[in-house]
Backbone bond lengths (Angstrom), bond angles and torsions (degrees), N, CA, C in turn:
res aa  C-N    CA-C-N  psi(-1)  N-CA   C-N-CA  omega(-1)  CA-C   N-CA-C  phi
1 M - - - 1.450 - - 1.522 110.89 -
2 K 1.348 115.42 -38.39 1.460 119.19 -178.29 1.529 111.07 -64.63
3 S 1.324 117.41 -43.64 1.468 119.57 -179.66 1.524 111.18 -66.55
4 F 1.334 116.82 -32.52 1.455 120.76 177.51 1.525 110.96 -64.23
5 T 1.327 117.28 -44.53 1.463 120.14 179.93 1.523 111.12 -69.15
6 I 1.320 117.33 -32.69 1.462 119.87 176.69 1.527 110.02 -65.11
7 V 1.322 117.15 -41.71 1.468 121.01 177.98 1.531 110.01 -63.18
8 I 1.327 116.75 -42.52 1.471 119.67 179.12 1.520 110.56 -63.28
9 V 1.329 117.64 -42.59 1.460 120.99 178.29 1.529 110.30 -61.40
10 L 1.318 117.57 -42.90 1.468 120.36 178.70 1.524 111.73 -63.82
11 V 1.324 116.99 -40.99 1.467 120.36 178.15 1.530 109.99 -64.34
12 L 1.326 116.63 -42.56 1.465 119.78 177.71 1.524 111.64 -64.30
13 M 1.318 117.30 -36.46 1.465 120.10 177.00 1.525 111.18 -63.56
14 L 1.318 116.49 -41.21 1.466 119.67 176.50 1.525 111.05 -65.19
15 A 1.337 116.94 -36.70 1.463 120.50 177.16 1.525 110.32 -65.25
16 V 1.322 117.25 -38.96 1.470 120.95 176.92 1.522 109.79 -62.49
17 L 1.326 116.11 -45.15 1.464 120.05 178.83 1.525 111.07 -60.81
18 G 1.326 116.86 -42.30 1.465 120.43 178.26 1.522 112.01 -65.13
19 A 1.338 117.25 -43.28 1.462 120.68 179.06 1.518 110.83 -64.50
20 L 1.332 116.69 -40.12 1.462 120.47 178.38 1.521 110.93 -64.16
21 G 1.319 116.43 -48.19 1.463 120.07 -179.80 1.514 112.83 -61.72
22 F 1.328 116.93 -45.58 1.462 120.28 -179.54 1.521 110.46 -67.14
23 G 1.337 117.16 -39.25 1.458 120.47 178.53 1.517 112.00 -64.15
24 L 1.332 116.77 -41.77 1.468 119.73 177.60 1.517 111.27 -67.24
25 W 1.325 116.46 -37.84 1.462 119.66 178.24 1.530 110.49 -63.66
26 Q 1.326 116.32 -42.52 1.461 120.18 178.50 1.528 110.68 -65.11
27 M 1.338 116.49 -37.70 1.455 120.93 -178.55 1.528 111.52 -66.97
28 A 1.312 117.01 -29.71 1.457 121.72 -176.81 1.523 112.63 -73.60
29 H 1.318 117.52 -15.00 1.460 121.18 -178.54 1.520 110.63 -106.38
30 D 1.308 115.26 152.83 1.467 120.65 -179.43 1.515 111.39 -80.11
31 G 1.321 114.60 161.40 1.460 120.81 176.28 1.518 111.59 120.35
32 E 1.315 114.93 138.76 1.466 121.07 -178.94 1.524 111.20 -64.99
33 D 1.329 116.86 -39.57 1.464 120.48 -179.62 1.531 110.88 -63.27
34 R 1.303 115.79 -40.41 1.472 119.56 -179.90 1.523 111.30 -67.80
35 R 1.348 116.78 -35.35 1.467 119.26 177.66 1.524 110.75 -65.38
36 K 1.322 116.48 -39.70 1.465 119.98 178.41 1.529 110.95 -64.52
37 K 1.339 116.22 -43.16 1.463 120.06 178.26 1.521 110.70 -64.20
38 S 1.336 116.64 -39.82 1.450 120.36 178.86 1.519 110.73 -62.09
39 N 1.337 116.66 -42.84 1.458 121.11 179.06 1.526 110.89 -63.29
40 K 1.316 117.24 -41.94 1.469 121.08 178.79 1.528 111.28 -65.00
41 M 1.329 116.55 -39.26 1.461 119.24 179.48 1.531 111.08 -67.82
42 M 1.325 117.04 -36.80 1.457 119.72 177.71 1.533 110.72 -68.71
43 Q 1.323 117.16 -35.64 1.466 120.23 175.16 1.528 110.04 -64.77
44 L 1.317 116.75 -42.75 1.463 121.16 177.40 1.523 110.55 -60.14
45 R 1.328 116.24 -40.70 1.460 121.07 178.70 1.526 110.79 -59.55
46 V 1.326 117.00 -43.29 1.462 120.80 -179.86 1.529 110.25 -64.92
47 Y 1.323 118.03 -42.29 1.470 121.34 178.44 1.527 110.94 -63.07
48 L 1.327 116.51 -42.31 1.460 120.09 179.16 1.528 111.32 -65.26
49 Q 1.322 116.63 -38.76 1.455 119.51 177.58 1.528 110.47 -64.91
50 G 1.323 117.23 -37.69 1.458 120.90 176.01 1.519 111.53 -62.65
51 A 1.329 116.20 -40.32 1.466 120.30 178.19 1.523 110.84 -64.42
52 I 1.325 116.78 -40.26 1.467 120.11 177.79 1.523 110.28 -62.59
53 L 1.330 116.65 -45.93 1.463 119.61 -179.90 1.523 111.53 -62.20
54 A 1.328 116.89 -39.57 1.467 120.14 178.69 1.530 110.67 -64.12
55 L 1.326 117.29 -43.29 1.466 120.51 178.06 1.528 111.98 -64.38
56 L 1.326 116.18 -40.76 1.458 118.82 178.47 1.527 111.14 -65.64
57 A 1.334 117.25 -37.35 1.463 120.77 176.81 1.527 110.65 -64.96
58 L 1.336 116.64 -41.55 1.457 119.89 177.06 1.528 111.63 -63.73
59 M 1.321 116.27 -41.84 1.454 119.93 177.70 1.534 110.77 -61.14
60 A 1.327 116.43 -42.69 1.466 120.02 178.86 1.521 111.29 -65.02
61 A 1.334 116.88 -39.89 1.464 120.10 179.32 1.515 110.91 -65.96
62 F 1.317 117.87 -44.56 1.463 120.47 179.99 1.532 111.36 -66.74
63 T 1.325 116.42 -35.05 1.455 119.60 177.73 1.530 110.16 -67.45
64 A 1.318 117.06 -41.23 1.463 120.93 178.92 1.534 111.28 -65.65
65 M 1.319 117.48 -35.89 1.463 120.66 179.24 1.529 110.84 -70.32
66 G 1.315 116.70 -29.18 1.457 121.14 -178.45 1.514 113.27 -74.03
67 D 1.333 117.29 -21.97 1.481 120.50 -178.73 1.500 112.56 -79.54
C-alpha cells in the first residue's frame, strides 16, 4: 500500500509540474482565451497540490499508527 501511494504522489507531482509549465506558457502569450486557460491551469495546479498534501498527511497518519 505504501509503494502504491508513493507512486500516486509522484504521478501527481508530475501533473503539477505539467500544469505549472502549461499555465506559465499560456500566460506568456497574449490573448483573452490564453489568459483563461492559464487561470484554469493554475487552479488545477492548486487542486493537485492539495491532493498531494492530503495523500502525504494520510501516509504520515498511517505510518504513525503502525508504530
